C-alpha positions as CSV (number, residue, x, y, z in Angstrom):
1,M,11.7,-2.5,14.5
2,A,8.8,-4.0,12.6
3,D,9.1,-5.1,8.9
4,V,6.0,-4.2,6.9
5,V,5.1,-4.4,3.3
6,G,2.8,-2.4,1.1
7,A,1.4,-2.5,-2.5
8,M,0.7,0.3,-4.9
9,L,-1.7,-1.4,-7.3
10,V,-1.4,0.5,-10.5
11,R,-3.7,0.4,-13.6
12,N,-4.3,2.9,-16.4
13,G,-2.3,5.7,-14.6
14,E,-4.2,5.2,-11.3
15,V,-3.2,3.8,-8.0
16,L,-5.5,2.1,-5.5
17,L,-5.5,3.5,-1.9
18,G,-7.4,2.6,1.2
19,L,-8.9,5.0,3.7
20,R,-7.8,3.8,7.1
21,A,-10.4,2.8,9.7
22,A,-10.9,4.9,12.9
23,H,-9.6,2.1,15.1
24,K,-6.4,1.5,13.1
25,S,-3.1,3.4,13.0
26,F,-3.1,6.2,10.5
27,A,-6.9,6.5,11.0
28,G,-8.5,8.7,8.4
29,D,-5.5,8.7,6.1
30,W,-5.2,7.3,2.6
31,D,-2.7,4.4,2.6
32,I,-1.4,1.7,0.4
33,I,-2.6,-1.8,1.0
34,G,-0.3,-4.1,3.1
35,G,0.7,-5.1,6.6
36,H,3.3,-6.9,8.8
37,I,5.7,-9.5,7.4
38,E,5.3,-12.6,9.5
39,S,8.2,-14.7,10.8
40,G,9.7,-16.8,8.0
41,E,7.8,-14.9,5.3
42,T,9.5,-13.1,2.4
43,A,8.3,-9.5,1.7
44,W,6.7,-10.7,-1.6
45,A,4.8,-13.6,0.1
46,A,3.6,-11.2,2.9
47,L,2.4,-8.7,0.3
48,C,0.5,-11.4,-1.6
49,R,-1.1,-12.6,1.6
50,E,-2.1,-9.1,2.7
51,L,-3.7,-8.3,-0.7
52,I,-5.8,-11.4,-0.4
53,E,-6.8,-10.6,3.2
54,E,-7.5,-6.9,2.7
55,I,-8.9,-6.5,-0.8
56,G,-9.4,-10.1,-2.1
57,V,-6.9,-10.1,-5.0
58,E,-4.1,-12.4,-5.8
59,C,-0.7,-11.0,-6.9
60,V,0.7,-12.0,-10.2
61,A,3.5,-9.5,-10.9
62,G,5.1,-6.6,-9.2
63,D,8.4,-4.7,-8.7
64,P,10.0,-3.3,-5.6
65,L,9.8,0.5,-5.5
66,G,11.8,1.1,-2.4
67,T,12.1,0.9,1.3
68,L,10.8,3.6,3.7
69,N,11.5,4.3,7.4
70,I,8.2,5.1,8.9
71,G,6.7,5.2,12.4
72,S,8.3,7.0,15.2
73,G,9.4,6.8,18.8
74,S,8.9,3.3,20.2
75,H,7.2,2.0,17.0
76,P,9.6,2.4,14.2
77,S,9.0,0.4,11.0
78,V,10.6,-0.4,7.7
79,L,8.1,-0.4,4.9
80,H,9.0,-2.4,1.7
81,V,6.9,-0.9,-1.1
82,Y,6.0,-2.7,-4.3
83,S,4.4,-1.6,-7.5
84,V,1.8,-4.3,-8.4
85,S,0.7,-4.1,-12.0
86,L,-0.9,-7.5,-12.5
87,W,-3.3,-9.3,-10.2
88,E,-6.3,-11.6,-10.3
89,G,-9.7,-10.5,-9.1
90,E,-11.4,-7.1,-8.6
91,P,-10.3,-5.2,-5.4
92,S,-13.0,-5.0,-2.8
93,L,-12.9,-4.6,1.0
94,Q,-12.4,-7.9,2.8
95,N,-11.8,-6.8,6.4
96,D,-11.9,-3.8,8.8
97,E,-8.5,-2.3,8.0
98,H,-10.0,0.3,5.7
99,V,-13.5,1.9,5.4
100,K,-13.1,2.6,1.7
101,I,-10.9,1.9,-1.3
102,R,-10.6,4.2,-4.3
103,W,-8.6,4.6,-7.5
104,F,-6.7,7.9,-7.7
105,G,-4.8,9.4,-10.7
106,L,-1.1,9.3,-9.8
107,G,-0.9,13.1,-9.9
108,E,-4.0,13.4,-7.7
109,A,-2.6,10.9,-5.2
110,E,0.7,12.8,-5.1
111,H,-1.3,15.9,-3.8
112,L,-3.6,14.2,-1.3
113,P,-3.4,16.1,2.0
114,N,-4.1,13.1,4.2
115,L,-1.7,10.4,3.2
116,A,-0.5,8.0,5.8
117,T,3.0,9.2,5.0
118,P,4.2,12.0,2.8
119,L,7.0,9.7,1.7
120,Y,4.6,8.1,-0.8
121,R,4.5,11.3,-2.9
122,A,7.9,10.6,-4.5
123,M,6.9,7.1,-5.3
124,F,3.7,8.3,-6.9
125,A,5.8,10.7,-9.0
126,S,8.1,7.9,-10.1
127,L,5.2,5.7,-11.1
128,C,3.8,8.6,-13.1
129,C,7.0,8.8,-15.0
130,R,6.9,5.1,-15.8
131,S,3.4,5.2,-17.3
């Protein structure tokens, strides 16, 4: 089972999502930013590394939102999701994981038909209630 981590960057009632590239898993789906936790890494350290690698921002503050069981069959994964509310830098694509990044209102994100996992919907709803 793989351990992965993902960030819901949140500002002004919006969440940042990335549109997955055609050559990646969940191709064509809107997904949170993140990736695999490497050996010896904490979930938070992995999250901060992934945010730098994928969108060029440095984590400053965030809170755990929950853990999701994703993937299927021979590729199950545990996804540790964080709400990140403070970072340094302006998000921009840094590699080929995503073809686009975009800010969505939390209510809008909750109703996107092509999310990498529908399990994100409850997390968007809980973030909406915190705003």
